[in-house]
C-alpha positions in Angstrom: -11.2 0.2 -13.2 -13.3 3.0 -12.6 -12.3 6.0 -10.0 -9.3 6.2 -8.0 -9.9 7.3 -4.3 -6.0 8.2 -3.5 -4.9 10.2 -0.4 -6.4 7.2 1.7 -3.2 7.0 4.0 -5.0 4.7 6.5 -2.4 2.5 8.4 -3.3 -1.0 8.0 -2.1 -4.2 9.3 -0.5 -6.8 6.8 0.3 -10.4 6.7 2.7 -11.2 3.9 3.4 -13.9 2.1 6.2 -15.2 -0.4 5.4 -12.9 -3.2 3.7 -9.9 -1.2 0.6 -9.2 0.8 -1.4 -12.1 1.6 -3.9 -10.1 3.7 -4.5 -6.9 5.7 -6.7 -5.6 8.5 -8.8 -2.5 8.2 -9.8 -2.0 11.5 -11.6 -5.1 12.3 -12.3 -6.5 8.4 -9.8 -8.7 7.4 -9.2 -8.9 3.4 -7.6 -11.5 1.6 -5.5 -10.9 -1.6 -6.4 -13.0 -4.0 -4.2 -11.7 -7.1 -1.1 -9.8 -6.5 -1.6 -7.2 -9.7 2.0 -5.6 -9.5 4.5 -4.0 -7.2 7.1 -1.3 -7.8 9.1 1.1 -5.5 8.2 4.6 -5.3 10.9 7.8 -3.6 9.3 10.6 -1.9 9.8 13.8 -3.8 12.2 16.0 -2.9 10.3 19.0 -2.3 8.7 17.2 0.4 11.5 17.3 2.8 13.3 19.6 5.0 16.8 19.3 3.5 17.2 22.3 1.6 20.6 23.2 1.7 22.0 20.1 3.6 22.9 18.3 0.6 22.2 14.8 0.2 20.1 12.8 2.9 19.1 9.8 3.6 15.6 11.0 3.6 15.6 12.0 0.4 16.5 8.7 -1.2 14.1 6.9 1.2 11.8 5.0 -0.4 8.5 2.7 -0.3 7.4 -0.3 -1.5 4.0 -0.6 -3.1 2.0 -3.5 -4.1 -1.3 -3.1 -6.0 -3.6 -6.5 -5.6 -6.8 -7.6 -5.8 -8.8 -8.8 -2.4 -11.6 -9.3 -1.2 -13.1 -9.0 2.4 -12.9 -12.5 4.3 -16.1 -14.4 4.1 -17.7 -12.8 0.4 -17.6 -13.9 -2.6 -14.6 -12.6 -4.9 -16.6 -12.9 -8.0 -18.8 -10.0 -7.0 -16.9 -8.3 -4.0 -13.5 -8.0 -4.9 -11.7 -5.0 -5.0 -8.2 -3.4 -6.0 -6.2 -1.9 -3.2 -2.7 -0.3 -3.4 -0.7 -1.0 0.0 2.6 0.5 0.7 5.3 -0.6 3.0 7.4 2.1 4.6 10.6 0.6 5.9 11.9 4.2 7.7 8.4 4.0 9.8 8.4 0.2 9.9 4.5 0.5 8.9 1.9 -0.7 6.0 -0.3 1.8 4.8 -3.4 1.6 2.6 -2.7 4.1 0.0 -5.2 3.8 -3.1 -8.6 2.2 -3.3 -9.5 1.8 -6.8 -13.0 1.6 -7.3 
């Protein structure tokens, strides 16, 4: 794998299958997931919240689920145009985001 383009943070629409994302949309473009490569749960760093001095908070233990998928833009060949994307689901915000693109 080459470069990692992080900090994307783009909101995307995702259709979820039995094991994770099955396809997603970036604007008008639809991407079909060919393979689920990995998945994990991330907890937000405690220093990014304004809860200093307030004790335990739900914000401090808020998590997001992340899936690393290989996907291809609909209508293109998976063999020559597949990319690797990290998609996250944040239940507190009820939204999906594209958090990393691997070049």
